C-alpha positions as CSV (number, residue, x, y, z in Angstrom):
1,X,0.2,127.1,-93.7
2,X,0.9,124.6,-90.9
3,X,-2.0,122.8,-89.4
4,X,-2.0,121.7,-85.8
5,X,-3.8,118.6,-84.6
6,X,-7.5,119.3,-84.3
7,X,-10.6,117.5,-83.3
8,X,-13.7,117.4,-85.5
9,X,-17.1,116.6,-83.9
10,X,-20.1,115.3,-85.7
11,X,-23.8,115.4,-84.8
12,X,-24.0,111.6,-84.8
13,X,-21.7,111.6,-81.8
14,X,-18.4,110.5,-83.5
15,X,-15.3,112.5,-83.1
16,X,-12.3,112.5,-85.4
17,X,-8.8,113.6,-84.3
18,X,-6.9,114.8,-87.3
19,X,-3.0,114.8,-87.3
20,X,-0.9,117.9,-87.6
21,X,1.1,118.5,-90.8
22,X,4.3,117.3,-89.2
23,X,2.6,114.0,-88.0
24,X,1.0,113.6,-91.4
25,X,4.3,114.0,-93.2
26,X,6.0,111.5,-90.9
27,X,3.2,108.9,-91.3
28,X,3.2,109.3,-95.1
29,X,7.0,108.8,-95.2
30,X,6.7,105.7,-93.0
31,X,4.1,104.1,-95.3
32,X,6.2,105.0,-98.4
33,X,9.3,103.4,-96.8
34,X,7.3,100.4,-95.8
35,X,5.9,100.0,-99.4
36,X,9.4,100.3,-100.9
37,X,10.7,97.7,-98.4
38,X,7.9,95.3,-99.3
39,X,8.6,95.7,-103.0
40,X,12.3,94.9,-102.4
41,X,11.5,91.8,-100.3
42,X,9.0,90.5,-103.0
43,X,11.6,91.1,-105.7
44,X,14.2,89.2,-103.8
45,X,11.9,86.2,-103.3
46,X,11.0,86.2,-107.0
47,X,14.7,86.3,-107.9
48,X,15.5,83.4,-105.6
49,X,12.6,81.4,-107.0
50,X,13.8,82.0,-110.6
51,X,17.2,80.7,-109.7
52,X,15.8,77.5,-108.2
53,X,13.6,77.1,-111.3
54,X,16.6,77.3,-113.5
55,X,18.5,74.8,-111.4
56,X,15.5,72.3,-111.7
57,X,15.3,72.9,-115.5
58,X,19.1,72.2,-115.8
59,X,18.7,69.0,-113.8
60,X,15.7,67.8,-115.8
61,X,17.3,68.7,-119.1
62,X,20.3,66.5,-118.3
63,X,18.1,63.6,-117.3
64,X,18.7,63.7,-113.5
65,X,15.8,63.0,-111.2
């Protein structure tokens, strides 16, 4: 069953425009990709931070600084 875009009207005067199945699928994929990218970016930042923390620990452990 493929839904086309349709408009839903309410008594209060508000109207909602619902996406078609194709638009909904594309939107969901976009947000899924965006979420995955965000996770990868955050992981990369944590990995770099851990590296710098290790460098600082090595320096402090040898008495530098």
